[in-house]
FIVEX-962028 format. One line per field, with one value per residue: residue in one letter; chain; residue number from 1; x, y, z of N, C-alpha, C, O, CB in turn. Coordinates in steps of 0.02 Angstrom, whole numbers. Each point is the difference from the previous one (the first is absolute). Glycine has a CB too. Layout:
code = (A,...)
unit = (A,...)
pos = (NUM,...)
n_xx = (X,...)
n_yy = (Y,...)
n_zz = (Z,...)
ca_xx = (X,...)
ca_yy = (Y,...)
ca_zz = (Z,...)
c_xx = (X,...)
c_yy = (Y,...)
c_zz = (Z,...)
o_xx = (X,...)
o_yy = (Y,...)
o_zz = (Z,...)
cb_xx = (X,...)
cb_yy = (Y,...)
cb_zz = (Z,...)
This chain:
code = (M,K,Q,T,A,E,N,K,E,K,T,T,H,F,G,Y,K,R,V,L,P,A,E,K,T,K,L,V,E,G,V,F,D,S,V,A,E,K,Y,N,L,M,N,D,L,M,S,L,G,I,H,R,L,W,K,Q,F,T,L,S,Q,S,G,A,K,E,G,H,C,V,L,D,L,A,G,G,T,G,D,L,T,R,G,F,S,K,R,I,G,N,T,G,F,V,I,L,G,D,I,N,G,S,M,L,Q,T,G,R,K,S,L,E,N,K,G,I,I,H,N,V,S,F,A,Q,L,D,A,Q,T,L,P,F,A,D,N,T,F,D,I,I,S,I,A,F,G,L,R,N,V,T,D,I,P,L,A,L,N,S,M,Q,R,V,L,K,P,G,G,Q,L,L,V,L,E,F,S,K,P,R,L,A,P,L,K,T,L,Y,D,A,Y,S,F,S,V,L,P,K,L,G,E,W,I,A,N,D,S,E,S,Y,R,Y,L,A,E,S,I,R,M,H,P,D,Q,T,E,L,Q,A,M,I,L,Q,A,G,F,D,T,C,D,Y,H,N,L,C,G,G,I,V,A,L,H,T,A,T,K,Y)
unit = (A,A,A,A,A,A,A,A,A,A,A,A,A,A,A,A,A,A,A,A,A,A,A,A,A,A,A,A,A,A,A,A,A,A,A,A,A,A,A,A,A,A,A,A,A,A,A,A,A,A,A,A,A,A,A,A,A,A,A,A,A,A,A,A,A,A,A,A,A,A,A,A,A,A,A,A,A,A,A,A,A,A,A,A,A,A,A,A,A,A,A,A,A,A,A,A,A,A,A,A,A,A,A,A,A,A,A,A,A,A,A,A,A,A,A,A,A,A,A,A,A,A,A,A,A,A,A,A,A,A,A,A,A,A,A,A,A,A,A,A,A,A,A,A,A,A,A,A,A,A,A,A,A,A,A,A,A,A,A,A,A,A,A,A,A,A,A,A,A,A,A,A,A,A,A,A,A,A,A,A,A,A,A,A,A,A,A,A,A,A,A,A,A,A,A,A,A,A,A,A,A,A,A,A,A,A,A,A,A,A,A,A,A,A,A,A,A,A,A,A,A,A,A,A,A,A,A,A,A,A,A,A,A,A,A,A,A,A,A,A,A,A,A,A,A,A,A,A,A,A,A,A,A,A)
pos = (1,2,3,4,5,6,7,8,9,10,11,12,13,14,15,16,17,18,19,20,21,22,23,24,25,26,27,28,29,30,31,32,33,34,35,36,37,38,39,40,41,42,43,44,45,46,47,48,49,50,51,52,53,54,55,56,57,58,59,60,61,62,63,64,65,66,67,68,69,70,71,72,73,74,75,76,77,78,79,80,81,82,83,84,85,86,87,88,89,90,91,92,93,94,95,96,97,98,99,100,101,102,103,104,105,106,107,108,109,110,111,112,113,114,115,116,117,118,119,120,121,122,123,124,125,126,127,128,129,130,131,132,133,134,135,136,137,138,139,140,141,142,143,144,145,146,147,148,149,150,151,152,153,154,155,156,157,158,159,160,161,162,163,164,165,166,167,168,169,170,171,172,173,174,175,176,177,178,179,180,181,182,183,184,185,186,187,188,189,190,191,192,193,194,195,196,197,198,199,200,201,202,203,204,205,206,207,208,209,210,211,212,213,214,215,216,217,218,219,220,221,222,223,224,225,226,227,228,229,230,231,232,233,234,235,236,237,238,239,240,241,242,243,244,245,246,247,248,249,250,251,252,253,254)
n_xx = (44,98,56,-104,110,-75,98,161,-60,-79,110,146,86,-41,113,-59,-158,-143,-9,-129,85,-38,113,113,-12,-6,93,113,-57,24,113,42,-69,105,86,-24,52,87,-20,124,-28,-74,104,131,-88,-39,195,104,-60,-90,-87,101,18,-98,33,131,-103,-127,73,61,-121,-59,80,17,43,-8,-163,-34,-112,68,-110,128,-141,-8,97,0,151,12,66,-34,8,148,19,-96,85,116,-100,-110,129,-83,-104,-37,-94,-18,-145,122,-120,-12,-173,91,-23,114,104,-2,116,122,-1,43,79,121,5,-13,123,66,-4,-160,-103,68,-131,-150,-177,-65,-128,-69,39,-71,140,-168,47,179,-85,104,-59,17,188,18,112,108,-9,-161,93,-104,137,-126,-157,-55,-54,-93,-115,-157,21,140,-91,-3,165,15,-103,99,130,-67,-39,147,75,10,-46,117,-23,63,-127,132,-117,107,-84,78,-17,-35,110,37,24,-126,59,-49,-154,58,53,-135,-128,97,-11,-140,-4,148,77,-93,-64,98,9,-130,39,143,-80,-121,-32,-63,52,-90,141,58,-165,-1,119,-23,-171,36,130,-122,-100,139,-24,128,100,-100,-83,102,0,-217,-68,97,-41,-172,42,-11,148,50,64,-61,169,-19,159,-40,58,49,0,-114,32,-60,-110,68,-122,132,-138,79,-183,75)
n_yy = (-56,115,33,108,102,-93,-126,57,91,-122,-44,4,-106,-135,51,34,11,148,-82,80,134,-163,-39,91,-84,-148,-5,65,-90,-82,57,17,-132,-65,57,-45,-124,172,176,-38,-102,128,128,-81,-31,149,42,-107,19,94,-7,67,100,56,8,59,83,-6,61,128,69,6,114,-146,102,-134,-44,-48,-30,-109,-34,-121,10,-152,-48,-136,38,44,111,129,-80,-17,151,46,-95,108,181,19,-57,-103,109,-101,-94,-60,-8,-139,80,-130,67,-109,-1,-31,124,-35,-142,56,120,-138,-81,137,49,-149,-51,130,-20,73,-26,175,75,-94,25,-120,62,-129,150,-14,41,36,35,50,-58,124,149,71,-12,-170,52,124,-95,-52,-138,-64,-117,-43,60,78,-78,19,191,-97,129,4,109,-49,-19,158,55,-131,55,111,-69,-71,93,68,130,-101,-136,-72,-52,-106,-18,-134,2,-104,137,-56,-20,171,-116,-11,-85,10,-38,-128,-55,52,-92,-144,-11,2,-107,-92,16,53,-157,-89,68,-54,-173,-26,115,-116,-165,192,9,73,107,70,33,103,56,36,70,102,47,68,68,99,130,-26,38,75,-98,-41,191,-6,-113,61,173,-68,-26,179,-33,148,-85,-87,-72,-117,-79,-64,-146,-25,116,27,-157,78,139,23,45,100,48,137,-43,127)
n_zz = (-2,-114,137,-19,10,153,-20,-35,139,81,-65,90,-123,76,-158,-90,126,-50,146,62,22,64,-104,30,139,-50,-136,98,129,-69,45,143,56,-117,54,186,-56,-115,93,12,-99,-103,20,5,-153,-41,55,-52,177,-16,131,75,-108,29,151,11,-68,98,82,-88,1,162,28,120,85,88,29,-162,36,-153,-66,-10,-116,4,172,-111,36,129,-165,98,203,-27,-23,75,110,-45,16,103,104,74,-30,-144,47,-129,11,-65,-45,-60,-12,24,181,-54,13,208,-5,-66,88,120,-60,-8,166,70,-73,105,185,-101,150,14,-82,-42,26,-107,-15,-89,-80,-150,-71,24,169,43,126,50,80,-96,41,20,-77,30,-110,-84,-68,-127,-1,-116,48,-119,-73,142,4,-75,-19,-73,94,139,17,-2,76,117,-42,-21,158,29,-52,146,-71,-110,-35,-98,-49,4,-132,15,-126,-95,-79,-146,-28,-3,-102,-75,47,114,-46,-66,103,106,-112,15,156,24,-90,7,176,85,-7,10,153,23,-39,68,150,37,-69,-105,-171,76,50,-152,-102,124,-1,-169,-5,125,-70,-77,82,65,-41,-104,126,-11,41,126,-6,-4,114,119,-58,-11,142,-11,-62,43,-88,-109,-1,-76,39,-134,131,-123,-123,111,90,98,-34,115,-36,87,43,100,65,-10)
ca_xx = (-56,44,-3,-16,52,-19,20,72,39,12,48,63,36,65,40,-25,-55,-16,-26,-33,59,-9,25,86,36,16,45,78,6,24,68,59,-9,25,99,51,59,66,12,80,48,-33,34,79,11,-38,25,74,36,6,-44,27,23,-65,-16,56,3,-57,20,44,-34,-42,11,-5,69,-17,-69,-77,-54,-19,-59,22,-66,16,66,-2,68,25,63,12,-4,67,35,-20,31,81,-4,-30,30,-25,-64,-61,-26,-17,-69,-24,-73,-21,-72,-20,22,39,62,10,29,70,49,15,42,60,47,6,65,39,15,-9,-70,4,-19,-32,-44,-25,-71,-53,-48,-30,31,-60,-36,51,-27,39,-26,27,70,39,73,26,26,-41,28,-51,34,-27,-60,-39,-32,-52,-65,-45,-10,70,-21,-20,67,32,-17,13,67,10,-19,37,81,13,34,59,15,15,-25,38,-31,39,-53,32,-28,25,75,5,11,-22,28,0,-71,-3,22,-29,-58,16,22,-75,-66,-5,30,-31,-30,39,40,-45,-19,57,28,-61,-45,-50,-9,-78,15,66,-32,-43,50,34,-38,-13,66,-32,-62,-2,23,62,47,-48,-69,1,45,-32,-24,4,-14,-62,-26,27,69,31,54,-3,41,5,50,-9,68,-5,-41,-69,-29,-14,7,-24,-47,-6,-45,19,-66,13)
ca_yy = (58,58,36,79,45,13,-39,6,25,-46,-47,33,-39,-61,-7,34,-23,44,-27,26,21,-52,-76,14,-1,-68,-21,1,-57,-82,-21,-1,-54,-41,-1,20,-63,-15,69,37,-39,9,53,-7,-27,39,58,-18,49,74,18,35,57,52,21,52,70,16,5,64,40,13,51,-27,24,-4,8,4,-55,-25,-67,-30,-29,-69,-5,-87,-14,21,21,76,9,-7,54,73,-26,21,59,40,-12,-14,41,9,-50,-19,-53,-48,-19,-35,-30,-93,-49,-40,35,47,-59,-12,81,-2,-68,13,56,-24,-53,36,42,76,5,42,69,-28,-26,-3,10,-21,46,37,72,55,28,-7,28,33,67,16,16,-54,-31,24,-26,-43,-23,-48,-19,-51,0,41,-33,-85,33,6,87,31,60,0,-17,54,66,-11,30,84,33,-15,30,67,65,-18,-58,-32,-65,-45,-53,-45,-50,-3,72,-30,-5,69,-30,-48,-77,-28,-18,-68,-59,-15,-23,-54,-35,-13,-55,-68,-33,11,-46,-69,0,-4,-52,-73,38,30,-51,50,44,46,56,48,37,48,65,32,39,54,40,37,37,57,69,19,49,62,13,-26,76,48,-30,10,64,1,-27,63,3,62,-23,-52,-19,-59,-19,-64,-47,-48,34,24,-47,12,61,33,66,39,45,33,53,64)
ca_zz = (-3,0,65,-3,4,77,42,3,58,70,-6,-2,-39,46,-64,-53,25,47,48,70,36,51,-19,-3,64,19,-38,13,49,-54,-19,27,39,-43,-20,58,45,-56,-23,-13,-42,-58,-32,-9,-61,-81,-1,17,48,-20,53,61,-25,-4,59,24,-18,35,75,-3,-17,52,45,77,59,61,30,-29,12,-58,-27,-50,-37,-67,31,20,5,71,-26,0,74,24,6,40,85,19,17,32,75,53,16,-45,-35,-57,-11,-74,-11,-80,-3,-5,48,-19,-34,65,33,-9,17,67,0,-33,45,75,-41,-14,76,2,40,52,-24,-50,15,-63,-1,-67,-1,-64,-14,-23,59,45,45,34,-15,-75,20,35,-23,-34,-49,-28,-50,-26,-65,-37,38,-23,-82,10,55,-41,-18,-3,17,73,39,5,42,75,31,1,67,63,-4,28,-47,-2,-22,-75,-43,-53,-46,-47,-35,-62,-30,-61,-33,-42,-73,-50,26,56,23,-38,32,63,-7,-30,70,43,-10,-15,57,73,13,1,59,55,-3,35,72,48,-26,-11,-59,-14,56,-29,-68,34,9,-41,-33,40,-22,-49,6,42,-39,-25,38,13,41,76,31,12,46,63,26,1,73,44,-8,-34,-49,-38,-50,-18,-47,-40,-2,-50,-60,-2,19,91,38,69,9,58,2,75,27,43)
c_xx = (50,-14,-4,35,-13,28,79,21,-30,27,96,34,25,16,-33,-98,-42,-44,-39,45,11,45,74,42,5,38,74,9,16,74,72,1,22,65,47,43,62,8,69,26,-32,40,67,2,-9,47,62,30,-17,-53,10,38,-27,-28,38,-20,-58,10,48,-19,-67,8,-17,46,-39,-68,-57,-62,-24,-32,35,-64,-1,70,40,77,42,63,7,-23,64,51,-11,15,71,-9,-41,23,-59,-64,-41,-33,-32,-45,18,-64,-14,-81,-6,41,72,77,7,41,87,41,20,54,79,28,-6,48,56,24,-32,-70,4,-44,-50,-63,-39,-68,-27,-30,-11,24,-55,-23,48,-42,40,-12,37,70,19,68,28,26,-67,27,-38,44,-27,-71,-49,-56,-56,-69,-59,-25,47,-17,-12,54,42,-17,13,67,9,-27,39,54,2,24,85,38,17,-22,47,-42,54,-44,28,-44,19,44,13,18,-44,21,-1,-85,-26,18,-33,-83,12,12,-62,-43,9,58,-5,-59,23,33,-33,-15,61,24,-61,-45,-75,19,-50,21,56,-33,-31,31,49,-60,-11,51,-45,-54,10,27,77,43,-23,-60,3,29,-76,-63,25,3,-66,-34,15,73,29,44,-20,60,9,73,-2,85,-2,-42,-65,-31,-57,2,-9,-21,17,-29,14,-82,25,-64)
c_yy = (72,42,68,47,-1,-52,-15,54,-1,-46,23,-64,-57,-41,26,0,74,-38,60,26,-57,-56,0,-16,-77,-48,27,-17,-79,-9,-1,-49,-64,-9,14,-41,22,58,31,-21,29,73,2,-29,39,52,-13,43,65,41,44,56,75,27,32,51,39,43,54,67,23,58,-23,13,-34,29,25,-47,-14,-44,-32,-46,-53,-21,-81,-21,15,34,86,13,-7,70,65,-13,21,95,56,-21,-26,49,4,-57,-15,-29,-37,-13,-24,-29,-61,-21,-36,25,32,-61,-6,56,-30,-42,31,44,-21,-45,52,31,69,13,70,75,3,-28,-26,-1,-11,50,18,61,52,32,-4,16,27,79,27,34,-39,-3,58,-13,-55,-41,-64,-29,-71,-16,50,-5,-30,31,19,73,23,82,13,-24,67,66,-22,17,49,3,-19,16,70,57,-16,-67,-43,-59,-38,-72,-48,-45,-5,59,-33,13,61,-17,-51,-82,-25,-27,-64,-72,-5,-25,-74,-37,-10,-48,-65,-40,3,-63,-72,-5,-35,-84,-55,39,-25,-40,63,56,58,76,56,12,61,66,48,39,69,32,54,42,53,58,21,62,58,-8,-30,70,34,-21,11,80,17,-9,68,6,57,1,-78,-37,-79,-29,-72,-47,-52,5,15,-68,-1,63,14,46,30,56,29,39,38,28)
c_zz = (5,49,-8,42,85,28,5,56,61,10,5,-26,67,-63,-51,4,30,53,51,33,66,-27,-3,66,22,-48,19,68,-6,-7,26,51,-27,11,67,19,-57,-13,-14,-38,-67,-17,5,-81,-62,10,-5,65,9,46,71,-15,4,67,41,-29,10,61,8,-3,43,44,90,30,57,36,-40,6,-89,-25,-58,-43,-55,3,1,7,67,-41,30,101,24,-5,31,84,7,-26,30,71,53,27,-46,3,-59,-2,-79,-1,-73,12,1,57,-1,-14,93,51,-12,21,74,-3,-17,62,59,14,19,76,-12,21,57,-3,-57,20,-72,0,-76,-23,-85,-23,-22,69,44,57,85,-6,-46,36,44,-22,-32,-60,-18,-72,-37,-35,-34,29,-27,-42,25,60,-66,-49,-6,33,82,54,2,39,92,14,-1,76,64,6,28,-37,1,-7,-64,-13,-55,-41,-38,-19,-78,-38,-76,-30,-50,-58,-19,6,52,29,-27,21,82,-6,-10,69,56,-21,-22,67,83,31,13,65,51,2,24,69,47,-25,-3,-45,-1,48,-41,-73,26,13,-66,-41,39,-7,-59,-6,52,-20,-5,54,22,15,54,31,-19,53,69,19,-9,57,35,20,-26,-49,-26,-52,-23,-34,-50,14,-50,-69,-24,26,73,-6,59,-20,70,13,76,1,37,29)
o_xx = (45,-57,39,24,45,32,21,53,0,-7,24,-36,13,-34,-20,-35,31,-36,9,49,55,41,41,57,48,33,44,60,41,38,53,55,1,36,61,51,56,39,24,33,47,42,16,34,33,-8,37,53,0,9,-35,8,19,-18,-25,-17,-3,-17,6,29,-43,-45,5,56,-57,-8,-50,-1,-24,9,20,-21,28,36,52,20,27,38,43,23,22,33,38,28,11,26,13,-28,-54,-50,-50,24,-26,18,-2,-30,21,-21,-50,59,46,51,58,40,47,59,59,59,47,57,24,26,44,55,3,-41,-50,-15,-7,8,16,-26,22,-55,38,-25,14,-13,-20,-48,7,-20,41,4,12,46,-33,30,-33,13,-28,22,-2,-6,-59,-56,-52,-48,6,-12,2,28,28,-2,9,36,14,11,40,38,2,28,-41,43,37,60,-7,13,9,-14,40,-39,37,-43,13,15,-39,-33,-20,-27,-11,-18,-42,-28,-4,-26,-47,-26,-21,-30,-43,-5,16,6,-22,1,19,7,-8,33,12,-50,-50,3,11,-9,-6,25,7,-15,33,17,2,-23,-22,-3,-45,42,37,-30,-2,-27,-58,-12,-15,-25,-45,-7,-10,-56,-23,17,-13,-3,-43,-17,-34,24,-24,60,-49,-39,-23,-53,-55,45,-51,22,-22,24,13,-32,38,1)
o_yy = (10,15,29,-22,9,11,-29,-4,48,-29,55,-49,2,-44,59,29,40,-45,60,-38,-16,-31,-41,-24,-25,-46,-44,-14,-39,-44,-22,-22,-49,-47,-8,17,-18,8,33,37,22,5,54,25,-6,38,49,31,20,54,44,44,56,58,39,40,61,58,34,48,40,38,39,-7,-23,60,32,-50,39,-55,29,-52,1,-15,-21,-21,-42,26,20,47,44,23,45,38,29,32,59,33,-21,-19,35,-38,51,-55,28,-25,13,-28,-29,14,8,-34,10,11,-1,-5,-17,15,-14,-12,35,-8,-22,25,41,12,22,36,50,-42,21,-13,21,3,-27,53,60,60,-44,38,-22,23,-28,12,29,9,44,42,-12,37,-39,40,-56,-61,-18,24,-10,-29,18,15,11,23,41,16,24,39,39,44,17,20,31,-10,44,-8,-13,-8,38,-50,23,-56,35,-37,36,35,-58,59,0,25,-46,-53,-60,-45,-37,-54,-52,-20,-34,-53,-51,-36,-45,-57,-35,-24,-36,-54,-44,-29,-53,-36,-33,6,-10,59,57,60,61,51,54,57,51,51,53,56,57,39,39,1,2,33,20,42,3,4,36,42,18,17,58,21,-2,48,10,43,-39,-11,-42,27,-53,15,-24,-41,14,1,-24,24,-21,31,-32,51,-37,28,-21,51)
o_zz = (42,17,-38,52,41,52,50,31,38,54,-10,-5,60,-27,-3,-42,35,-21,-8,4,22,34,22,-1,29,22,0,9,25,20,-22,17,37,14,1,30,17,-47,-46,-36,-32,-45,-23,-46,-52,-47,-4,4,58,27,26,42,16,10,40,43,-12,11,51,25,-19,17,47,-24,2,10,17,36,-41,26,-51,26,-54,-48,25,55,34,41,39,32,37,47,19,39,53,46,-10,45,-22,31,9,41,-23,21,-55,47,-56,51,21,7,40,7,19,45,39,15,4,5,37,20,44,56,37,10,46,-44,29,47,-34,44,-55,54,-53,27,-40,18,-2,1,39,-3,57,-53,-37,60,53,40,-27,-32,51,-48,38,-42,25,-7,1,5,-31,24,-59,-58,61,49,36,59,56,31,45,41,44,44,54,54,-14,-43,48,-12,-48,35,-57,21,-31,30,-33,26,-16,3,-48,-45,36,17,-4,38,26,-5,32,51,22,17,27,40,-4,22,48,56,45,30,38,54,31,37,51,35,34,19,-19,-13,2,-25,-29,-17,3,-30,-31,-11,8,-47,15,-45,48,42,58,36,20,60,48,38,38,58,20,16,57,35,-59,-44,22,-58,28,-50,19,-4,-30,-25,-56,31,15,-34,27,-49,48,-24,47,-44,44,35)
cb_xx = (-160,70,21,-127,-40,-135,-136,-46,50,-60,-143,32,25,-19,69,170,30,47,86,-127,-80,-166,-143,-82,-92,-132,-140,-33,-110,-139,-119,-38,-86,-113,-80,-121,-148,-54,-121,-7,-16,-169,-103,5,-60,-140,-116,-37,78,28,6,-4,13,-16,-31,112,79,-24,-22,25,103,37,-38,-110,116,125,111,69,-29,52,-143,144,-59,-117,-104,-137,-40,-83,-52,-71,-131,-55,-16,-139,-81,61,38,-65,147,170,99,23,33,61,-108,125,-53,166,21,-71,-164,-160,-84,-172,-176,-85,-137,-167,-159,-91,-38,-133,-106,-107,121,127,35,132,118,94,-7,118,-13,26,-3,-65,97,-39,-93,155,-98,95,-81,-133,-19,-145,5,-33,177,-100,130,-129,109,125,124,140,158,186,86,-7,-80,24,-78,-114,-4,-13,-126,-91,3,-64,-112,-77,73,-24,-141,-86,-43,76,-119,124,-138,143,-154,85,17,-89,36,64,130,33,68,141,18,46,120,117,0,73,144,27,-15,-27,44,10,-34,23,30,-65,-80,38,56,71,119,-43,20,-107,-9,101,-39,-37,-26,91,-51,-43,143,46,-23,-42,-148,-32,78,80,-9,40,186,71,22,61,116,73,53,-126,2,-12,142,-93,84,-153,83,-164,65,59,99,56,166,12,34,40,-80,49,-98,202,-124,98)
cb_yy = (-90,-21,-109,-13,71,46,-8,-30,15,51,-109,148,103,17,-151,-72,-174,141,-163,-36,156,63,13,124,148,64,34,100,119,57,49,132,110,73,75,40,-123,-111,-25,-15,-143,-78,0,-59,-85,-57,2,-57,-79,-84,-144,-141,-147,-122,-109,-102,-94,-161,-155,-118,-83,-148,44,-71,161,-64,-13,98,9,93,33,57,106,63,130,-14,60,-131,-116,-10,-83,-152,-101,-3,-144,-189,-105,-13,126,-31,23,112,-51,59,65,-37,74,-26,105,-46,-20,-16,31,86,-61,-68,147,6,-79,4,65,22,-46,-13,-96,12,-176,-101,-18,26,47,-38,64,-102,72,-98,-117,-134,15,-12,-51,-124,44,16,71,-74,-171,-15,38,44,90,12,122,18,-18,11,-25,-96,61,-111,13,-106,-44,-37,-154,-95,7,-132,-79,31,-28,-60,-108,-56,122,98,-10,102,37,99,50,48,2,-171,183,-74,-134,46,68,162,71,126,155,133,60,113,143,95,112,140,133,85,44,165,113,51,144,165,105,-28,162,116,-135,-89,-156,-192,-159,-109,-163,-150,-132,-139,-159,-97,-173,-111,-138,-71,38,-67,-59,7,6,-152,-28,5,-86,-137,-27,-47,-142,-53,-114,-9,119,67,146,-4,124,60,37,-15,-52,96,-14,-115,43,-59,-17,-96,-22,2,-45,-20)
cb_zz = (29,-123,88,-78,-177,-58,-66,-160,-107,-38,-66,106,-171,169,35,-34,-8,-63,-13,8,-61,4,-92,-79,5,41,-85,-91,6,-109,-46,-46,6,-84,-130,9,38,-11,106,119,110,70,36,193,110,30,56,-139,-80,-158,-81,14,-75,-112,-54,-30,-62,-55,-31,-69,-80,-25,-166,8,-41,-21,75,-106,192,-20,75,46,77,-46,50,-133,-153,67,-161,-210,-26,-86,-97,-136,-45,-89,-51,-132,0,-18,55,-116,107,-47,129,-55,145,-90,-74,-147,-44,-43,-201,-56,-60,-104,-73,45,-89,-161,-101,-45,-162,-140,-12,-48,-36,-37,67,-93,173,-88,158,8,175,13,-37,-113,-59,-66,-142,41,137,-156,-74,-27,3,118,-14,109,20,39,25,-20,99,18,-44,-23,182,147,-11,-174,-158,-106,-99,-123,-158,-31,-61,-187,-103,-45,-97,126,-7,58,131,-40,72,65,12,16,113,-22,121,-11,52,127,-27,-89,-53,-24,-19,-67,-118,1,-64,-142,-46,-19,-24,-181,-143,-92,-96,-153,-69,-69,-119,-169,-102,-13,34,88,-33,11,120,93,-40,67,114,31,-23,80,7,22,-49,120,-7,-175,-114,-99,-102,-75,-87,-155,-123,-56,-38,-111,-54,12,49,132,45,78,14,44,74,-109,148,126,40,-136,-85,105,-103,125,-122,27,-141,45,-40,-107)
């Protein structure tokens, strides 16, 4: 049956499919329940370990220092939380937040195994409706999670609300390659190699096909910059990494 414009407005994308918002939330939950156990290994294989450099760059741009209060959203692996924990010291704190319970447990186990618990807490939460008071955090980060949010503008508004004046938002996300030859290679890798890796390592090719599709549906660098500014942030810049395969958006609330 042909979809009307009115019905399309009531739906959102799950990869290349159009689904109801509540359905996307459940489908995304299913994806990350499936991949949580192998998530760290797959990240290393998919990016050849380069994701660690992207996260180190994010931390270097954060301005995190002793005493800061940090919220690391979609922080399931605990990679950014670990880096923030070292920078904010005993007088600061970082909350690792994730909507998915399986991913949250993955991050908790990883950090506990490394003895990083003194200034870290954990919360299962929805980025669209953050359960914190206005002006709570000095820094909010979200790495490779924003594209999985059902309503991105709603989540950005929520982040802006709980960020302190002078605070910074860091959005690390897959984006759009700037050069045509790179885009061609990247597409071939994403839709041919990535699902095969998912099948071999995580026994789940469909979840990794969704992840590839979700990247293509995510706003490009300038579109996301505009959305962040529209959410009430005063400045927003972005850095293209690996030719724009990944971009780090940094935004400030004054």
